[in-house]
A tleap script that builds the chain and sets N, CA, C and O, in Angstrom:
source leaprc.protein.ff14SB
mol = sequence {
  NMET HIE ALA GLU SER ASP GLU ARG ALA PRO
  GLU PRO LYS SER ASP ASP GLN VAL GLU LEU
  GLY SER ARG ALA PRO GLU PHE ILE LYS SER
  ARG ARG GLY LEU HIE LEU SER TRP ARG VAL
  GLY VAL PHE ILE VAL GLY LEU ALA VAL ILE
  GLY ALA GLY ILE LEU MET LEU VAL PHE PRO
  GLY PRO GLY TRP LEU VAL ILE PHE ALA GLY
  MET ALA ILE TRP ALA THR GLU PHE ASP TRP
  ALA GLN LYS VAL LEU ARG TRP THR LYS ARG
  LYS VAL THR GLU ALA ALA GLN ARG ALA LEU
  ASP PRO LYS VAL ARG ARG ARG ASN ILE THR
  LEU THR VAL ILE GLY ALA VAL ILE VAL ALA
  ALA LEU LEU GLY TRP TYR LEU TRP LYS PHE
  GLY ILE VAL MET PRO TRP LYS ILE ALA CGLU
}
set mol.1.N position { 54.933 3.545 -19.755 }
set mol.1.CA position { 53.969 3.880 -18.730 }
set mol.1.C position { 54.515 5.004 -17.863 }
set mol.1.O position { 55.683 5.009 -17.474 }
set mol.2.N position { 53.660 5.926 -17.582 }
set mol.2.CA position { 54.035 7.023 -16.703 }
set mol.2.C position { 53.675 6.669 -15.268 }
set mol.2.O position { 52.771 5.870 -15.022 }
set mol.3.N position { 54.365 7.248 -14.360 }
set mol.3.CA position { 54.095 7.000 -12.941 }
set mol.3.C position { 52.706 7.478 -12.561 }
set mol.3.O position { 52.056 6.900 -11.690 }
set mol.4.N position { 52.248 8.557 -13.232 }
set mol.4.CA position { 50.933 9.085 -12.899 }
set mol.4.C position { 49.817 8.126 -13.303 }
set mol.4.O position { 48.772 8.080 -12.655 }
set mol.5.N position { 50.036 7.356 -14.379 }
set mol.5.CA position { 48.984 6.452 -14.844 }
set mol.5.C position { 48.826 5.249 -13.927 }
set mol.5.O position { 47.792 4.580 -13.950 }
set mol.6.N position { 49.848 4.969 -13.117 }
set mol.6.CA position { 49.761 3.844 -12.201 }
set mol.6.C position { 48.901 4.146 -10.986 }
set mol.6.O position { 48.489 3.237 -10.266 }
set mol.7.N position { 48.631 5.428 -10.759 }
set mol.7.CA position { 47.796 5.786 -9.615 }
set mol.7.C position { 46.359 5.399 -9.897 }
set mol.7.O position { 45.824 5.674 -10.972 }
set mol.8.N position { 45.759 4.775 -8.947 }
set mol.8.CA position { 44.375 4.344 -9.100 }
set mol.8.C position { 43.479 5.207 -8.231 }
set mol.8.O position { 43.893 5.738 -7.201 }
set mol.9.N position { 42.249 5.327 -8.677 }
set mol.9.CA position { 41.268 6.050 -7.868 }
set mol.9.C position { 40.981 5.222 -6.625 }
set mol.9.O position { 40.962 3.993 -6.692 }
set mol.10.N position { 40.761 5.870 -5.506 }
set mol.10.CA position { 40.473 5.096 -4.293 }
set mol.10.C position { 39.172 4.312 -4.464 }
set mol.10.O position { 38.197 4.797 -5.039 }
set mol.11.N position { 39.194 3.098 -3.950 }
set mol.11.CA position { 38.001 2.260 -4.043 }
set mol.11.C position { 36.927 2.802 -3.119 }
set mol.11.O position { 37.226 3.296 -2.032 }
set mol.12.N position { 35.651 2.707 -3.558 }
set mol.12.CA position { 34.578 3.198 -2.680 }
set mol.12.C position { 34.512 2.363 -1.416 }
set mol.12.O position { 34.722 1.151 -1.436 }
set mol.13.N position { 34.216 3.035 -0.323 }
set mol.13.CA position { 34.142 2.348 0.966 }
set mol.13.C position { 32.824 1.618 1.091 }
set mol.13.O position { 31.790 2.095 0.625 }
set mol.14.N position { 32.866 0.444 1.730 }
set mol.14.CA position { 31.635 -0.278 1.997 }
set mol.14.C position { 30.940 0.371 3.188 }
set mol.14.O position { 31.509 1.234 3.857 }
set mol.15.N position { 29.709 -0.050 3.444 }
set mol.15.CA position { 28.944 0.527 4.556 }
set mol.15.C position { 29.664 0.362 5.890 }
set mol.15.O position { 29.576 1.233 6.755 }
set mol.16.N position { 30.376 -0.752 6.061 }
set mol.16.CA position { 31.062 -0.990 7.333 }
set mol.16.C position { 32.295 -0.107 7.495 }
set mol.16.O position { 32.755 0.105 8.617 }
set mol.17.N position { 32.844 0.418 6.381 }
set mol.17.CA position { 34.046 1.229 6.449 }
set mol.17.C position { 33.729 2.725 6.562 }
set mol.17.O position { 34.598 3.506 6.950 }
set mol.18.N position { 32.508 3.133 6.230 }
set mol.18.CA position { 32.148 4.543 6.287 }
set mol.18.C position { 32.129 4.979 7.746 }
set mol.18.O position { 31.608 4.278 8.614 }
set mol.19.N position { 32.698 6.129 7.994 }
set mol.19.CA position { 32.807 6.626 9.361 }
set mol.19.C position { 31.435 6.984 9.923 }
set mol.19.O position { 30.561 7.480 9.212 }
set mol.20.N position { 31.270 6.719 11.218 }
set mol.20.CA position { 30.049 7.108 11.902 }
set mol.20.C position { 30.140 8.570 12.294 }
set mol.20.O position { 31.235 9.120 12.416 }
set mol.21.N position { 29.010 9.187 12.487 }
set mol.21.CA position { 29.006 10.554 12.975 }
set mol.21.C position { 28.151 11.471 12.127 }
set mol.21.O position { 27.523 11.054 11.154 }
set mol.22.N position { 28.146 12.718 12.520 }
set mol.22.CA position { 27.312 13.721 11.885 }
set mol.22.C position { 27.778 14.022 10.473 }
set mol.22.O position { 28.975 14.071 10.188 }
set mol.23.N position { 26.809 14.222 9.599 }
set mol.23.CA position { 27.109 14.618 8.222 }
set mol.23.C position { 26.689 16.064 7.974 }
set mol.23.O position { 26.480 16.476 6.833 }
set mol.24.N position { 26.571 16.821 9.052 }
set mol.24.CA position { 26.207 18.231 8.931 }
set mol.24.C position { 27.361 18.988 8.284 }
set mol.24.O position { 28.516 18.582 8.411 }
set mol.25.N position { 27.058 20.089 7.590 }
set mol.25.CA position { 28.139 20.900 7.013 }
set mol.25.C position { 29.093 21.392 8.099 }
set mol.25.O position { 28.711 21.548 9.259 }
set mol.26.N position { 30.331 21.631 7.703 }
set mol.26.CA position { 31.370 22.010 8.668 }
set mol.26.C position { 31.034 23.292 9.423 }
set mol.26.O position { 31.307 23.383 10.620 }
set mol.27.N position { 30.447 24.284 8.755 }
set mol.27.CA position { 30.149 25.539 9.461 }
set mol.27.C position { 29.099 25.326 10.544 }
set mol.27.O position { 29.053 26.087 11.510 }
set mol.28.N position { 28.249 24.297 10.401 }
set mol.28.CA position { 27.276 23.982 11.448 }
set mol.28.C position { 27.959 23.214 12.579 }
set mol.28.O position { 27.710 23.481 13.754 }
set mol.29.N position { 28.819 22.261 12.220 }
set mol.29.CA position { 29.509 21.477 13.247 }
set mol.29.C position { 30.476 22.328 14.067 }
set mol.29.O position { 30.761 21.996 15.218 }
set mol.30.N position { 30.979 23.410 13.499 }
set mol.30.CA position { 31.953 24.228 14.208 }
set mol.30.C position { 31.324 25.082 15.310 }
set mol.30.O position { 32.027 25.565 16.197 }
set mol.31.N position { 30.015 25.270 15.256 }
set mol.31.CA position { 29.325 26.066 16.287 }
set mol.31.C position { 28.428 25.134 17.096 }
set mol.31.O position { 27.483 24.549 16.568 }
set mol.32.N position { 28.736 25.005 18.370 }
set mol.32.CA position { 28.063 24.023 19.213 }
set mol.32.C position { 26.551 24.231 19.280 }
set mol.32.O position { 25.796 23.272 19.118 }
set mol.33.N position { 26.097 25.450 19.512 }
set mol.33.CA position { 24.660 25.723 19.604 }
set mol.33.C position { 23.938 25.441 18.296 }
set mol.33.O position { 22.841 24.882 18.284 }
set mol.34.N position { 24.569 25.837 17.190 }
set mol.34.CA position { 23.970 25.597 15.879 }
set mol.34.C position { 23.903 24.102 15.577 }
set mol.34.O position { 22.924 23.611 15.016 }
set mol.35.N position { 24.970 23.384 15.963 }
set mol.35.CA position { 24.984 21.936 15.717 }
set mol.35.C position { 23.930 21.228 16.548 }
set mol.35.O position { 23.276 20.305 16.064 }
set mol.36.N position { 23.756 21.654 17.802 }
set mol.36.CA position { 22.723 21.062 18.645 }
set mol.36.C position { 21.343 21.334 18.060 }
set mol.36.O position { 20.494 20.442 18.039 }
set mol.37.N position { 21.110 22.545 17.588 }
set mol.37.CA position { 19.829 22.876 16.953 }
set mol.37.C position { 19.617 22.035 15.704 }
set mol.37.O position { 18.513 21.557 15.442 }
set mol.38.N position { 20.677 21.862 14.943 }
set mol.38.CA position { 20.617 21.048 13.723 }
set mol.38.C position { 20.209 19.612 14.071 }
set mol.38.O position { 19.342 19.029 13.421 }
set mol.39.N position { 20.842 19.057 15.097 }
set mol.39.CA position { 20.533 17.676 15.495 }
set mol.39.C position { 19.095 17.544 15.990 }
set mol.39.O position { 18.418 16.562 15.683 }
set mol.40.N position { 18.629 18.529 16.754 }
set mol.40.CA position { 17.241 18.498 17.226 }
set mol.40.C position { 16.289 18.558 16.025 }
set mol.40.O position { 15.295 17.835 15.976 }
set mol.41.N position { 16.603 19.422 15.064 }
set mol.41.CA position { 15.769 19.522 13.860 }
set mol.41.C position { 15.742 18.221 13.080 }
set mol.41.O position { 14.681 17.786 12.633 }
set mol.42.N position { 16.903 17.593 12.913 }
set mol.42.CA position { 16.970 16.310 12.206 }
set mol.42.C position { 16.172 15.259 12.959 }
set mol.42.O position { 15.468 14.454 12.349 }
set mol.43.N position { 16.279 15.262 14.295 }
set mol.43.CA position { 15.530 14.289 15.087 }
set mol.43.C position { 14.028 14.480 14.901 }
set mol.43.O position { 13.298 13.504 14.730 }
set mol.44.N position { 13.561 15.726 14.933 }
set mol.44.CA position { 12.124 15.999 14.806 }
set mol.44.C position { 11.623 15.619 13.416 }
set mol.44.O position { 10.551 15.027 13.288 }
set mol.45.N position { 12.387 15.953 12.370 }
set mol.45.CA position { 11.971 15.593 11.004 }
set mol.45.C position { 11.940 14.071 10.862 }
set mol.45.O position { 10.985 13.524 10.311 }
set mol.46.N position { 12.977 13.380 11.354 }
set mol.46.CA position { 12.999 11.918 11.282 }
set mol.46.C position { 11.848 11.294 12.052 }
set mol.46.O position { 11.245 10.321 11.600 }
set mol.47.N position { 11.543 11.859 13.222 }
set mol.47.CA position { 10.436 11.360 14.029 }
set mol.47.C position { 9.106 11.541 13.300 }
set mol.47.O position { 8.253 10.654 13.340 }
set mol.48.N position { 8.925 12.675 12.641 }
set mol.48.CA position { 7.690 12.915 11.891 }
set mol.48.C position { 7.554 11.926 10.735 }
set mol.48.O position { 6.466 11.405 10.487 }
set mol.49.N position { 8.644 11.670 10.036 }
set mol.49.CA position { 8.603 10.720 8.911 }
set mol.49.C position { 8.310 9.317 9.421 }
set mol.49.O position { 7.504 8.602 8.825 }
set mol.50.N position { 8.947 8.913 10.511 }
set mol.50.CA position { 8.696 7.575 11.071 }
set mol.50.C position { 7.257 7.483 11.571 }
set mol.50.O position { 6.601 6.459 11.382 }
set mol.51.N position { 6.763 8.543 12.206 }
set mol.51.CA position { 5.357 8.558 12.644 }
set mol.51.C position { 4.404 8.396 11.474 }
set mol.51.O position { 3.418 7.665 11.573 }
set mol.52.N position { 4.689 9.074 10.363 }
set mol.52.CA position { 3.855 8.921 9.170 }
set mol.52.C position { 3.932 7.487 8.649 }
set mol.52.O position { 2.927 6.931 8.205 }
set mol.53.N position { 5.119 6.893 8.701 }
set mol.53.CA position { 5.273 5.503 8.259 }
set mol.53.C position { 4.488 4.537 9.123 }
set mol.53.O position { 3.905 3.579 8.616 }
set mol.54.N position { 4.466 4.782 10.428 }
set mol.54.CA position { 3.691 3.921 11.333 }
set mol.54.C position { 2.204 4.047 11.021 }
set mol.54.O position { 1.480 3.051 11.026 }
set mol.55.N position { 1.749 5.263 10.751 }
set mol.55.CA position { 0.342 5.441 10.351 }
set mol.55.C position { 0.046 4.708 9.048 }
set mol.55.O position { -1.042 4.161 8.869 }
set mol.56.N position { 1.022 4.700 8.138 }
set mol.56.CA position { 0.821 4.024 6.853 }
set mol.56.C position { 0.810 2.508 6.995 }
set mol.56.O position { 0.372 1.810 6.080 }
set mol.57.N position { 1.281 1.987 8.121 }
set mol.57.CA position { 1.150 0.547 8.344 }
set mol.57.C position { -0.317 0.189 8.569 }
set mol.57.O position { -0.758 -0.905 8.214 }
set mol.58.N position { -1.068 1.115 9.159 }
set mol.58.CA position { -2.487 0.886 9.443 }
set mol.58.C position { -3.344 1.344 8.261 }
set mol.58.O position { -4.278 0.652 7.858 }
set mol.59.N position { -3.019 2.505 7.717 }
set mol.59.CA position { -3.764 3.071 6.593 }
set mol.59.C position { -2.987 2.808 5.302 }
set mol.59.O position { -1.828 2.397 5.352 }
set mol.60.N position { -3.614 3.040 4.151 }
set mol.60.CA position { -2.910 2.782 2.883 }
set mol.60.C position { -1.649 3.635 2.742 }
set mol.60.O position { -1.629 4.814 3.098 }
set mol.61.N position { -0.620 3.015 2.222 }
set mol.61.CA position { 0.636 3.717 1.991 }
set mol.61.C position { 1.820 2.795 2.183 }
set mol.61.O position { 1.682 1.717 2.762 }
set mol.62.N position { 2.980 3.205 1.704 }
set mol.62.CA position { 4.192 2.376 1.818 }
set mol.62.C position { 4.849 2.540 3.189 }
set mol.62.O position { 5.909 3.156 3.300 }
set mol.63.N position { 4.229 1.997 4.222 }
set mol.63.CA position { 4.654 2.208 5.601 }
set mol.63.C position { 6.102 1.878 5.881 }
set mol.63.O position { 6.832 2.722 6.399 }
set mol.64.N position { 6.542 0.664 5.552 }
set mol.64.CA position { 7.910 0.265 5.874 }
set mol.64.C position { 8.917 1.117 5.117 }
set mol.64.O position { 9.962 1.474 5.661 }
set mol.65.N position { 8.613 1.442 3.879 }
set mol.65.CA position { 9.516 2.274 3.093 }
set mol.65.C position { 9.697 3.646 3.750 }
set mol.65.O position { 10.812 4.164 3.814 }
set mol.66.N position { 8.614 4.222 4.232 }
set mol.66.CA position { 8.673 5.534 4.879 }
set mol.66.C position { 9.401 5.433 6.220 }
set mol.66.O position { 10.146 6.343 6.583 }
set mol.67.N position { 9.198 4.352 6.954 }
set mol.67.CA position { 9.910 4.162 8.221 }
set mol.67.C position { 11.413 4.086 7.976 }
set mol.67.O position { 12.192 4.695 8.709 }
set mol.68.N position { 11.826 3.340 6.949 }
set mol.68.CA position { 13.259 3.258 6.637 }
set mol.68.C position { 13.794 4.601 6.157 }
set mol.68.O position { 14.955 4.924 6.408 }
set mol.69.N position { 12.970 5.385 5.474 }
set mol.69.CA position { 13.390 6.730 5.071 }
set mol.69.C position { 13.625 7.601 6.306 }
set mol.69.O position { 14.587 8.369 6.351 }
set mol.70.N position { 12.759 7.486 7.296 }
set mol.70.CA position { 12.954 8.221 8.551 }
set mol.70.C position { 14.228 7.792 9.260 }
set mol.70.O position { 14.947 8.624 9.814 }
set mol.71.N position { 14.506 6.494 9.242 }
set mol.71.CA position { 15.756 6.007 9.839 }
set mol.71.C position { 16.960 6.554 9.075 }
set mol.71.O position { 17.984 6.870 9.682 }
set mol.72.N position { 16.848 6.668 7.753 }
set mol.72.CA position { 17.942 7.222 6.957 }
set mol.72.C position { 18.161 8.694 7.294 }
set mol.72.O position { 19.296 9.171 7.309 }
set mol.73.N position { 17.077 9.408 7.562 }
set mol.73.CA position { 17.207 10.809 7.983 }
set mol.73.C position { 17.946 10.872 9.314 }
set mol.73.O position { 18.861 11.679 9.474 }
set mol.74.N position { 17.563 10.038 10.262 }
set mol.74.CA position { 18.248 10.013 11.554 }
set mol.74.C position { 19.712 9.607 11.387 }
set mol.74.O position { 20.584 10.103 12.100 }
set mol.75.N position { 19.976 8.696 10.434 }
set mol.75.CA position { 21.345 8.197 10.243 }
set mol.75.C position { 22.290 9.285 9.752 }
set mol.75.O position { 23.507 9.111 9.824 }
set mol.76.N position { 21.765 10.401 9.254 }
set mol.76.CA position { 22.659 11.491 8.861 }
set mol.76.C position { 23.288 12.168 10.069 }
set mol.76.O position { 24.280 12.882 9.919 }
set mol.77.N position { 22.741 11.963 11.260 }
set mol.77.CA position { 23.243 12.642 12.454 }
set mol.77.C position { 23.612 11.727 13.601 }
set mol.77.O position { 24.502 12.063 14.383 }
set mol.78.N position { 22.961 10.584 13.731 }
set mol.78.CA position { 23.108 9.787 14.946 }
set mol.78.C position { 23.793 8.454 14.650 }
set mol.78.O position { 23.400 7.729 13.736 }
set mol.79.N position { 24.829 8.143 15.444 }
set mol.79.CA position { 25.578 6.898 15.268 }
set mol.79.C position { 24.684 5.675 15.429 }
set mol.79.O position { 24.773 4.737 14.636 }
set mol.80.N position { 23.824 5.673 16.445 }
set mol.80.CA position { 22.971 4.512 16.699 }
set mol.80.C position { 22.055 4.240 15.505 }
set mol.80.O position { 21.801 3.080 15.181 }
set mol.81.N position { 21.560 5.283 14.852 }
set mol.81.CA position { 20.689 5.083 13.689 }
set mol.81.C position { 21.491 4.545 12.510 }
set mol.81.O position { 20.983 3.739 11.730 }
set mol.82.N position { 22.744 4.987 12.373 }
set mol.82.CA position { 23.600 4.466 11.301 }
set mol.82.C position { 23.856 2.978 11.507 }
set mol.82.O position { 23.847 2.199 10.554 }
set mol.83.N position { 24.087 2.588 12.769 }
set mol.83.CA position { 24.325 1.168 13.061 }
set mol.83.C position { 23.073 0.331 12.794 }
set mol.83.O position { 23.166 -0.763 12.237 }
set mol.84.N position { 21.898 0.844 13.191 }
set mol.84.CA position { 20.640 0.122 12.950 }
set mol.84.C position { 20.393 -0.005 11.450 }
set mol.84.O position { 19.967 -1.060 10.980 }
set mol.85.N position { 20.655 1.053 10.703 }
set mol.85.CA position { 20.446 1.023 9.261 }
set mol.85.C position { 21.397 0.042 8.581 }
set mol.85.O position { 20.995 -0.679 7.668 }
set mol.86.N position { 22.651 0.009 9.018 }
set mol.86.CA position { 23.614 -0.959 8.464 }
set mol.86.C position { 23.167 -2.382 8.751 }
set mol.86.O position { 23.214 -3.238 7.867 }
set mol.87.N position { 22.733 -2.643 9.986 }
set mol.87.CA position { 22.271 -3.981 10.358 }
set mol.87.C position { 21.069 -4.378 9.497 }
set mol.87.O position { 20.993 -5.506 9.010 }
set mol.88.N position { 20.125 -3.438 9.313 }
set mol.88.CA position { 18.928 -3.705 8.523 }
set mol.88.C position { 19.290 -4.006 7.077 }
set mol.88.O position { 18.763 -4.951 6.489 }
set mol.89.N position { 20.186 -3.212 6.498 }
set mol.89.CA position { 20.615 -3.448 5.109 }
set mol.89.C position { 21.254 -4.823 4.981 }
set mol.89.O position { 20.997 -5.543 4.016 }
set mol.90.N position { 22.087 -5.189 5.953 }
set mol.90.CA position { 22.753 -6.487 5.904 }
set mol.90.C position { 21.733 -7.627 5.969 }
set mol.90.O position { 21.841 -8.602 5.225 }
set mol.91.N position { 20.737 -7.503 6.865 }
set mol.91.CA position { 19.727 -8.555 6.996 }
set mol.91.C position { 18.858 -8.658 5.751 }
set mol.91.O position { 18.509 -9.762 5.333 }
set mol.92.N position { 18.503 -7.523 5.151 }
set mol.92.CA position { 17.690 -7.538 3.931 }
set mol.92.C position { 18.474 -8.191 2.790 }
set mol.92.O position { 17.918 -8.969 2.014 }
set mol.93.N position { 19.756 -7.873 2.693 }
set mol.93.CA position { 20.597 -8.482 1.653 }
set mol.93.C position { 20.698 -9.988 1.851 }
set mol.93.O position { 20.610 -10.751 0.889 }
set mol.94.N position { 20.884 -10.419 3.100 }
set mol.94.CA position { 20.947 -11.853 3.383 }
set mol.94.C position { 19.632 -12.542 3.027 }
set mol.94.O position { 19.642 -13.628 2.448 }
set mol.95.N position { 18.505 -11.924 3.365 }
set mol.95.CA position { 17.194 -12.509 3.045 }
set mol.95.C position { 16.991 -12.584 1.539 }
set mol.95.O position { 16.442 -13.563 1.036 }
set mol.96.N position { 17.426 -11.564 0.821 }
set mol.96.CA position { 17.292 -11.581 -0.639 }
set mol.96.C position { 18.142 -12.697 -1.235 }
set mol.96.O position { 17.708 -13.361 -2.177 }
set mol.97.N position { 19.337 -12.916 -0.707 }
set mol.97.CA position { 20.190 -13.991 -1.202 }
set mol.97.C position { 19.570 -15.360 -0.923 }
set mol.97.O position { 19.627 -16.260 -1.761 }
set mol.98.N position { 18.979 -15.506 0.263 }
set mol.98.CA position { 18.312 -16.777 0.580 }
set mol.98.C position { 17.108 -17.001 -0.332 }
set mol.98.O position { 16.854 -18.129 -0.756 }
set mol.99.N position { 16.366 -15.936 -0.635 }
set mol.99.CA position { 15.181 -16.069 -1.485 }
set mol.99.C position { 15.560 -16.439 -2.914 }
set mol.99.O position { 14.765 -17.055 -3.623 }
set mol.100.N position { 16.764 -16.072 -3.345 }
set mol.100.CA position { 17.205 -16.388 -4.703 }
set mol.100.C position { 17.822 -17.776 -4.810 }
set mol.100.O position { 18.160 -18.218 -5.908 }
set mol.101.N position { 17.972 -18.466 -3.689 }
set mol.101.CA position { 18.503 -19.826 -3.707 }
set mol.101.C position { 17.555 -20.713 -4.505 }
set mol.101.O position { 16.351 -20.698 -4.246 }
set mol.102.N position { 18.061 -21.490 -5.474 }
set mol.102.CA position { 17.177 -22.304 -6.330 }
set mol.102.C position { 16.269 -23.259 -5.555 }
set mol.102.O position { 15.110 -23.436 -5.929 }
set mol.103.N position { 16.769 -23.875 -4.489 }
set mol.103.CA position { 15.936 -24.800 -3.712 }
set mol.103.C position { 14.772 -24.056 -3.064 }
set mol.103.O position { 13.639 -24.538 -3.070 }
set mol.104.N position { 15.053 -22.885 -2.508 }
set mol.104.CA position { 14.009 -22.100 -1.853 }
set mol.104.C position { 12.997 -21.609 -2.894 }
set mol.104.O position { 11.794 -21.610 -2.637 }
set mol.105.N position { 13.478 -21.193 -4.056 }
set mol.105.CA position { 12.566 -20.724 -5.111 }
set mol.105.C position { 11.654 -21.859 -5.569 }
set mol.105.O position { 10.454 -21.652 -5.750 }
set mol.106.N position { 12.210 -23.055 -5.758 }
set mol.106.CA position { 11.385 -24.197 -6.162 }
set mol.106.C position { 10.326 -24.502 -5.113 }
set mol.106.O position { 9.167 -24.749 -5.448 }
set mol.107.N position { 10.719 -24.485 -3.853 }
set mol.107.CA position { 9.773 -24.738 -2.770 }
set mol.107.C position { 8.664 -23.691 -2.769 }
set mol.107.O position { 7.487 -24.028 -2.644 }
set mol.108.N position { 9.045 -22.410 -2.910 }
set mol.108.CA position { 8.046 -21.342 -2.906 }
set mol.108.C position { 7.094 -21.454 -4.092 }
set mol.108.O position { 5.890 -21.249 -3.942 }
set mol.109.N position { 7.619 -21.773 -5.254 }
set mol.109.CA position { 6.759 -21.935 -6.435 }
set mol.109.C position { 5.811 -23.112 -6.238 }
set mol.109.O position { 4.628 -23.022 -6.563 }
set mol.110.N position { 6.332 -24.220 -5.704 }
set mol.110.CA position { 5.496 -25.396 -5.448 }
set mol.110.C position { 4.381 -25.069 -4.463 }
set mol.110.O position { 3.225 -25.424 -4.695 }
set mol.111.N position { 4.714 -24.398 -3.372 }
set mol.111.CA position { 3.691 -24.039 -2.393 }
set mol.111.C position { 2.668 -23.067 -2.975 }
set mol.111.O position { 1.484 -23.157 -2.650 }
set mol.112.N position { 3.098 -22.151 -3.819 }
set mol.112.CA position { 2.177 -21.210 -4.446 }
set mol.112.C position { 1.216 -21.931 -5.377 }
set mol.112.O position { 0.020 -21.639 -5.382 }
set mol.113.N position { 1.724 -22.864 -6.159 }
set mol.113.CA position { 0.862 -23.627 -7.073 }
set mol.113.C position { -0.133 -24.466 -6.283 }
set mol.113.O position { -1.315 -24.503 -6.625 }
set mol.114.N position { 0.324 -25.139 -5.231 }
set mol.114.CA position { -0.581 -25.949 -4.405 }
set mol.114.C position { -1.659 -25.053 -3.790 }
set mol.114.O position { -2.835 -25.417 -3.787 }
set mol.115.N position { -1.270 -23.888 -3.271 }
set mol.115.CA position { -2.235 -22.954 -2.701 }
set mol.115.C position { -3.240 -22.469 -3.736 }
set mol.115.O position { -4.432 -22.372 -3.444 }
set mol.116.N position { -2.768 -22.162 -4.945 }
set mol.116.CA position { -3.670 -21.699 -6.008 }
set mol.116.C position { -4.654 -22.798 -6.406 }
set mol.116.O position { -5.823 -22.510 -6.666 }
set mol.117.N position { -4.199 -24.053 -6.457 }
set mol.117.CA position { -5.090 -25.169 -6.789 }
set mol.117.C position { -6.147 -25.336 -5.698 }
set mol.117.O position { -7.317 -25.560 -6.009 }
set mol.118.N position { -5.764 -25.233 -4.446 }
set mol.118.CA position { -6.721 -25.368 -3.342 }
set mol.118.C position { -7.746 -24.244 -3.391 }
set mol.118.O position { -8.940 -24.498 -3.232 }
set mol.119.N position { -7.307 -23.001 -3.609 }
set mol.119.CA position { -8.236 -21.874 -3.690 }
set mol.119.C position { -9.176 -22.037 -4.879 }
set mol.119.O position { -10.371 -21.770 -4.759 }
set mol.120.N position { -8.654 -22.473 -6.024 }
set mol.120.CA position { -9.497 -22.686 -7.207 }
set mol.120.C position { -10.521 -23.781 -6.946 }
set mol.120.O position { -11.674 -23.659 -7.361 }
set mol.121.N position { -10.117 -24.853 -6.263 }
set mol.121.CA position { -11.042 -25.942 -5.952 }
set mol.121.C position { -12.143 -25.454 -5.007 }
set mol.121.O position { -13.316 -25.759 -5.218 }
set mol.122.N position { -11.779 -24.713 -3.985 }
set mol.122.CA position { -12.782 -24.181 -3.057 }
set mol.122.C position { -13.726 -23.207 -3.754 }
set mol.122.O position { -14.932 -23.231 -3.505 }
set mol.123.N position { -13.195 -22.357 -4.618 }
set mol.123.CA position { -14.028 -21.425 -5.366 }
set mol.123.C position { -14.972 -22.168 -6.301 }
set mol.123.O position { -16.143 -21.806 -6.413 }
set mol.124.N position { -14.473 -23.214 -6.980 }
set mol.124.CA position { -15.316 -24.026 -7.851 }
set mol.124.C position { -16.424 -24.717 -7.081 }
set mol.124.O position { -17.571 -24.740 -7.527 }
set mol.125.N position { -16.087 -25.291 -5.910 }
set mol.125.CA position { -17.098 -25.945 -5.080 }
set mol.125.C position { -18.159 -24.942 -4.643 }
set mol.125.O position { -19.350 -25.246 -4.696 }
set mol.126.N position { -17.744 -23.741 -4.209 }
set mol.126.CA position { -18.698 -22.727 -3.769 }
set mol.126.C position { -19.635 -22.330 -4.909 }
set mol.126.O position { -20.846 -22.234 -4.709 }
set mol.127.N position { -19.089 -22.102 -6.087 }
set mol.127.CA position { -19.924 -21.714 -7.225 }
set mol.127.C position { -20.861 -22.848 -7.630 }
set mol.127.O position { -21.999 -22.587 -8.020 }
set mol.128.N position { -20.408 -24.108 -7.548 }
set mol.128.CA position { -21.260 -25.244 -7.891 }
set mol.128.C position { -22.394 -25.376 -6.874 }
set mol.128.O position { -23.534 -25.664 -7.238 }
set mol.129.N position { -22.072 -25.165 -5.604 }
set mol.129.CA position { -23.056 -25.339 -4.541 }
set mol.129.C position { -24.064 -24.182 -4.487 }
set mol.129.O position { -25.265 -24.422 -4.361 }
set mol.130.N position { -23.591 -22.930 -4.581 }
set mol.130.CA position { -24.454 -21.776 -4.376 }
set mol.130.C position { -24.684 -20.948 -5.648 }
set mol.130.O position { -25.610 -20.139 -5.696 }
set mol.131.N position { -23.873 -21.139 -6.646 }
set mol.131.CA position { -23.995 -20.333 -7.856 }
set mol.131.C position { -23.491 -18.921 -7.615 }
set mol.131.O position { -22.957 -18.597 -6.555 }
set mol.132.N position { -23.680 -18.091 -8.637 }
set mol.132.CA position { -23.262 -16.698 -8.501 }
set mol.132.C position { -24.471 -15.899 -8.045 }
set mol.132.O position { -25.455 -15.775 -8.775 }
set mol.133.N position { -24.396 -15.365 -6.850 }
set mol.133.CA position { -25.487 -14.579 -6.301 }
set mol.133.C position { -24.981 -13.156 -6.131 }
set mol.133.O position { -24.040 -12.893 -5.382 }
set mol.134.N position { -25.629 -12.245 -6.847 }
set mol.134.CA position { -25.219 -10.845 -6.738 }
set mol.134.C position { -25.775 -10.261 -5.441 }
set mol.134.O position { -26.854 -10.658 -5.002 }
set mol.135.N position { -25.068 -9.340 -4.834 }
set mol.135.CA position { -25.554 -8.749 -3.585 }
set mol.135.C position { -26.712 -7.783 -3.793 }
set mol.135.O position { -27.324 -7.357 -2.813 }
set mol.136.N position { -27.027 -7.430 -5.002 }
set mol.136.CA position { -28.147 -6.547 -5.276 }
set mol.136.C position { -29.183 -7.295 -6.116 }
set mol.136.O position { -28.868 -8.311 -6.735 }
set mol.137.N position { -30.392 -6.800 -6.135 }
set mol.137.CA position { -31.478 -7.484 -6.847 }
set mol.137.C position { -31.792 -6.706 -8.125 }
set mol.137.O position { -32.491 -5.693 -8.083 }
set mol.138.N position { -31.281 -7.174 -9.243 }
set mol.138.CA position { -31.477 -6.486 -10.524 }
set mol.138.C position { -32.849 -6.831 -11.099 }
set mol.138.O position { -33.486 -5.986 -11.728 }
set mol.139.N position { -33.306 -8.060 -10.890 }
set mol.139.CA position { -34.568 -8.516 -11.497 }
set mol.139.C position { -35.765 -7.755 -10.955 }
set mol.139.O position { -36.758 -7.639 -11.673 }
set mol.140.N position { -35.739 -7.247 -9.781 }
set mol.140.CA position { -36.898 -6.583 -9.180 }
set mol.140.C position { -37.074 -5.178 -9.619 }
set mol.140.O position { -38.012 -4.509 -9.186 }
savepdb mol mol.pdb
quit
């Protein structure tokens, strides 16, 4: 074995180990006015994306996905956004792990089946009582 082969590649850092701060290119960070302009631009773009995501919560579209994309844009420059994004990722991961728990999955499947049976029973009762009535009059 050679000494060089014993060297290992550095392990990738987890989200908690990644340094906070601006990810702007060095030539932008080295000039204060340019860096401030860069940060203002990133803030405005992130704000526009988040605004579009909020509109998509009301209108058709992937609202939450777009809001998180806006937060990711802000996280390229702002420490507070990086912390919020890390917290959100951690909570989503925890929720996904809880949802994959066999007991929780069994409960959810049971509740879904019970709900489907109730909806089918109500739909059957409605059709038996009133029949299928079209909203338009074809016979006339």
